[in-house]
N, C-alpha and C positions, 0 to 999 in steps of 0.2 A: 306391705309397708304402708303406713297410713298416708304418707304424702302422695302416693299414687292415686288416691281417691279424688279425682278431679271432677268438676262439673261445670257446665256452662251457665252463664246467667241467661235464663230463658225469659222471653217476653219483654226484654228491655234492650235498647240500643246501648252500645258501649259507653257513649258519652253520657247517657242518662244515668247509667249505673254508677259511673265514677263521680259524677258531679250532681247527683240527685238533690243534695241539700245545699249546694252552693259553697262558696268559700268567702271568707272574710279576709281581705288583703290588708297588710300593713299594721296589724295589731301587735306584731312581735310575739304573739302567743303561739306555742308549739302545737296547740290543738284546738284553740278557740276559733272555730269556723263553722258557719252555717248552723246546723243543729248539733254540731259536735261540741256541745258544752257540758255534756254529762253522759252517763251510761244508761242503757236501756235495762229494765228489770230483767227481762228474759236473757240478758247477756251476763248477768252477775255470775261470778265464778261458782261452779257447782261445788257443793261440799261432798267429797268422796272419802270413804274410809280408806286408810292405808292398807294396801295389799301386802302379801307376803314378800313381794320384791322390794318393798320399801322398809322392811323391818331392820335391815342391817345397813342403812344409809349413814353410817358413822355415828348413830345415836346410841348404840349399845343397849337396845331395848330388850327386856326379858321376853322369853318365848311365851310365858303365861302372864296375864295381867290381872291384878285385883284393884278395882277402883275404890278409893276411899272418899267418903262424902257423897253428896248428892248434887246433881245439877239438872235444871230443867232446860232441855234443848229448845223449848219453845220461847224462852225468855230472850228477847232481843234488846240490845242497848243502843239506842239511836244517837246518843251524844257522847262527848268525850272531853277530857281535859288533857291537852298536849303541852307538857312542860309549862304548866300554869296558864296556858291560853285555853279558854273555854270555847268549844264548838257547840253552839246551842242547837236545840231542836228546831228552832226557827230557821237557822242557816241550812240545816239538812232539808227541811220541808221546802224552802225556797229553791234549793238546787233541784229537788225532785220536780217541783212545779215548772222549772225552766225546761227540763227535757220533755216532760209530758205536754207542756204547752207548745213547744216548737215542733214536736213530732205528732201532735194531736192524738196522743195515746189514751186509750181507756184501759187501765190496768186492773187486774184482779187484786183483791186484798193481799194475797201472798206475794204477788209480783211487786206490789208497791213496797212491801216490807223488805224484799230483796234489794230493790232499788235504793231504799234508804240506807241500807248497809253499804252498798257500793259507793254511794255519795259520801258517806262518812269516811270511808277509806281514802277517797279522793281528797276530801277536805283535810284529813290528817297529813297526807303527803304535802299538800300546798302549805300547810302551817309549818311543817318541818323545813321546807325550802325557804320560806320567808324568814324564819328564825335563824337559820344558818347564815343566810345572807347578811342579816343585821349583825350577827356575831362577828362577821368579817368586815364590818363597817361599810356595807353596801346599802345605799338608800335609794328608794324609788320616789322620784318627785311626784307629788299628787297631780301636777299638771300633765305629766306623761301619761298617767292612768286615764285622766279625763280625755286627753287627745285620742288615746286608743279606743275609749268608749265611744267617742264621736265617730271614729272610723267604722266601728262595729255597727253603729246605728245607720250610717250611710249605706253599708253593705246590705242592710235589711230594708233599704229604701225608706228610712224613717229619719226624722230629726232626733237629736238627743232627747228632747222633751217628749216626743211621740214614743220613743223607745222606753222611757221611764214609765209613761202611762200604760203602755202595753204590758210591761213586766209586772206592774201592780195588778193589772187586770187578770193575768194568769196566775197570780199568787206568788210571784217571785219578786226580785228587786234588782236595782242596778248594782247594789253591793255584791250580789252573787257573781256577776260578771267581772266587776272590778277586782274582786279578790283573786280571781283566776289570772287576770292581767298582771296584777302585782306579783303573784307567785312566779309567773313566767319570766317577767323582766328581771326579777331578783335572782332567780335560779340561773338564767342564761349569763348574767354578769358574773355570778360566782364561778361558773364553769370557765369563763374566759380568763378569770383571775387565777384559778387554780390549775387548770389543765394545760400542760405543755404538750402540744400535739407532736411537734418535732418530727415531721415527715421530711426525710432527706432527699436530695436531688437524685442520688443513686437509686433509691427505692422507687421513686416516680419513674425514672428512666427505664428501670427493669420492667415495670408494669406496662409502660408504653411499648417497649420492645415486644413483649408477649402479645399485646393487642395487635400490633402491626403484623406479626407473624400469622395472626388469625384472620387476615383479610379474606373475605369470601365466605367466612363462616357466619352462622346466625347471630344476630344481636337482638336483645329482648327488651321490651318496655315493661318493667316489672313494678308492681306495688306490693308492699309488705306490711304485715302486722306482726310485730315481735313482742314477746313477753318473756321476761327473765323467770327462771324456775330453778330453785335449788332442788337437789334430789328428793327431799322429803315432800316437796310441793309439786312434783312433776305430774302426778295423776290429776291433781286439782286444777292446775293450769291447763293441761291438755283438755280436760272435760269442759272447762270454760270456753276454750277456743272452738271446740266442736259445737257449742251452743251458738257462737258467732256465725259459724258456717251455716247452721240451720236458719239463722236470721237473714243471712244473705239470700238464701233460697227463697225467702218470703219477701224479698225486695229491698232490704236495708242496704244502702250504698256502702261499698267497700271503704271509700275514703272517710265516711262518717265514723265507721268503727275504728279505722286506723287513728284518726284524730282523738277519739275517745279512749281507746284502750292500749294502743301501741306504746311501748317503752323505748322505741328506737328514736334516733335523732331525726328521722324522716317524718315524724309525727306531724310536724307543722305543715308538711306538704301532702297530707293525707296518705302517707306511706309511699309516696312516689319516689322510686329509686332512679327514675329516668331511663334512658337507653343504656343498657349495660350488657357486657359480655360475660359468659360463664366464668372466665378467669377472675373476674372481680367479685364473685359470689362465693360464700362458703360451699364446700363440696356438696353438702346435702341439698342446698337450695339450687345449685347449678344443675344437679341431676334431675330434680323435680321440674324445673323450668323447661329444660330441653325435651321433656316428655309431654309438655302441655301444648295445647292449641290456644290461639288468642281468644279471650273471653272466658277462659277457664280459671277456676280457683282450686288450689291444692293445700292440704294441711290437715291437722297440725304436723309440721315437719320438725322432728327432734334435732336440736343443735347441742353444742357442747354446754351451753349455759341457759338454755331455754327452748322455746318453740316459736315457729313462724307459720303464718298463713300467707301465701303468695297469690297474687292475681296477675295473670299475663294479659296485658292490654293489647300488645301487638308484637310483631317480630319482623326483621328484615335481614338482608345479607350485609355484612360489614364491608364498607368501601364500595358497595354496589347500590346504585339508586333503586329505590322501590317504585315500580311503575304505578302503584296506587297513590303515590304522592303527586302524581301529575295533576295539573290544573287544566280544566276544560272550559271551552266556550260551547254552549249547547243551544239548540233550538228545540223546543218541546211542542209537539202536536198533541192536542187533547180532543178526544171524541167522547161526548156525553151520550148516554142512553136515555130515551124518554121514559117517564114513569110508567111502570107496568110492563116493561120489556122483559120477555121470558129469557131463560138461559139459552135456549136454542136460537132465538132471534139475535141475542147478543153475540153468540159464537159466530153466526153467519156474518153479522156486520163487522166483527173484529177480523174475520178472515179476509174480507174484502179490503178493510183498512190496512191490513198487513201487506197484502199484495201491492196496494198502491204506494205505500211508504217504502217498501223494499226496492221500488223502482226509482227512488229519489237519487239524483246525481249531484250531490253537494247541497250546501245550505241555500244556495240561490234558487234551488228547485222547490224549496219547502212551501212557500206561499201559494204556488200554483196547485200543488197537491192538496194542501189544506183547504183551499177554496173549493176544489172539486169534491172533497170528502166531507165538507161541512165541519171542519175541525178548527179549533182555536190555536194560535201560535204565540208562544212566550219565549223570550230570549233570556238566557242565564249565563253569566260569566264567572270566572274564578271558582268553579266548582271542583273541589278536590275529590278524586275518585274514592278514596278510602272513607270519606264522610258520607257516602251514599250507602243505602242498605246492601248487605252482602250479595243478595240476588242480583241487584243492579250492577254491582261491581263486576260480577262474572259476565254479565251481558256486554258491558262496555269495554273491558280490558282488551279483548282481541280486535276491536274495531279501529279502523283508520279514519282520518279526517274525511268528512263527506259521507260516511256510512251511517246507517240508521239501525237502532236496536229493533228487536222484535216487539210487538205491542205487549203491554203489561197493564194490569189494573183489575177492575171488578165491575159487576153490573151496577153496583151502587155508585162507585166513583168514576165510572167510565174507563176508557183505555187511553194509554199515552204511548208516544214514540219519541225517543230522543235521537237527535241528529248531531253528530260531532262537527262543530265548525272550526275548532282550533284546539291544540294541545300544547301545553308548556311542560316539558319533561323536567323532573327535579334534578338538581345538581347531585353529583356523586357524594355519598356519605363519606365523612372524614374520620380518621382516628381521633379519639378524644384528646383534647388539648392537655398540656401540662397542668393547667389550672383545674380542669375538670377531674383529672385523675387525683391530683393532690387533695381536692375537696372531698372526693369519695373516701380516700384513706383517712383524712382528718375526721370525717363524720363517724367512721367506724370507731376510732380511738376515743373521741369525745363521748360517744354513746356508751362505750364500755366503762369509762371513768365515771360518767353520770350515774350509771346503774350502781356502781360500787359505793359511790358517795351516799346515794339515797338509802341503800341497804344498811350502811353503817349508821346513818341518822335514825333509822327505824329501830335498830338494835340498842342504841344509846338513849332513846327517848323515854321519858316517863309519861305513860299514857294511862289515864284512869277513865274507864268507861262508866257512864252514868245511866 
């Protein structure tokens, strides 16, 4: 099964992978964050021919086909008219420049053409969202858009004027960002107006009762990229998601892809579902997540109406505190090696250092040992164990206050020893609140309704490609 194909993010720490391109807070945009302003060319959905399994997906297709007329598959149409609104080639080019500028990409000609098509599809959806909102008498005040643009600029450590100049420099424009902001604000208000979530107290209570019964079981911090797929597009969407996974292997952050491509309501949070229990996930996702280890990605996972890719950031026991959440006060002893030190000399010196530091009896003994060994001492407070590299976590977890780790390091960086001076254990984890459970259920329903609304808008739209 495809979703069992998990892999860890190699060569990157968890926080770097998830937050590699940063986040823009307070824009109101469901995916406008960091470099998550457009799609990468290599992530454009692959064009796959329909296989035998898709022939009878309710389309009543003949077993043999005769094609009438001629079409050049190499002809690409990068602009469109959507219900009388013209999406110009300039708009598409500026959106392409936005993503290539932010990601510092150098694209091959064929990749750039694929990116143009992906950006055109994105602009069409934004146009449909804005048009539908206006048809329902929903207006977005230009001052709101300007305020959001200012917050975006601040997130990039620029003033609005500097942001405008930088966008012009890379071949884009502030209009490209503002168009996205307008679409998000308009669409979110339309959803609030139309969608009646209607999650009852009985339903929330039943969910909480199930979660309470699972105390002591595993809870997972999950990120998700979801894409809707009708039966006739299943192969196409799955192939596109496999390309995303390949891009992740090459270092593209998961949350960037989630903000760019996910069709879930968690898109604004980079796909972050938060801490969640299997009972709150669809059966297919729950099974996949329970088979994963933190740092792994799995997918595409087939669901009833589409596919998902999931990233497992962390896991712990429900209602039981995670010892890795403990905060430590540490004293670090650092021993540097002189330039030209050989590996044999370093090993001998490190062994002597290890013997001396293992004799430490509490943090009050550190300065005396450091002085004798010629080591430097640095104090560090409020260090969360799980924020340390995995190898160090394993060294520290079994230690008590006053004990020291084994020396670690390299010839180039020297060796270090950490002594635990204090430990503040975390409080016990609690069952999710009524508000948290209700929000989760509401998100699921709003997401489903939003997908259906956008699907219907696409079907009813008059789109002329130019």
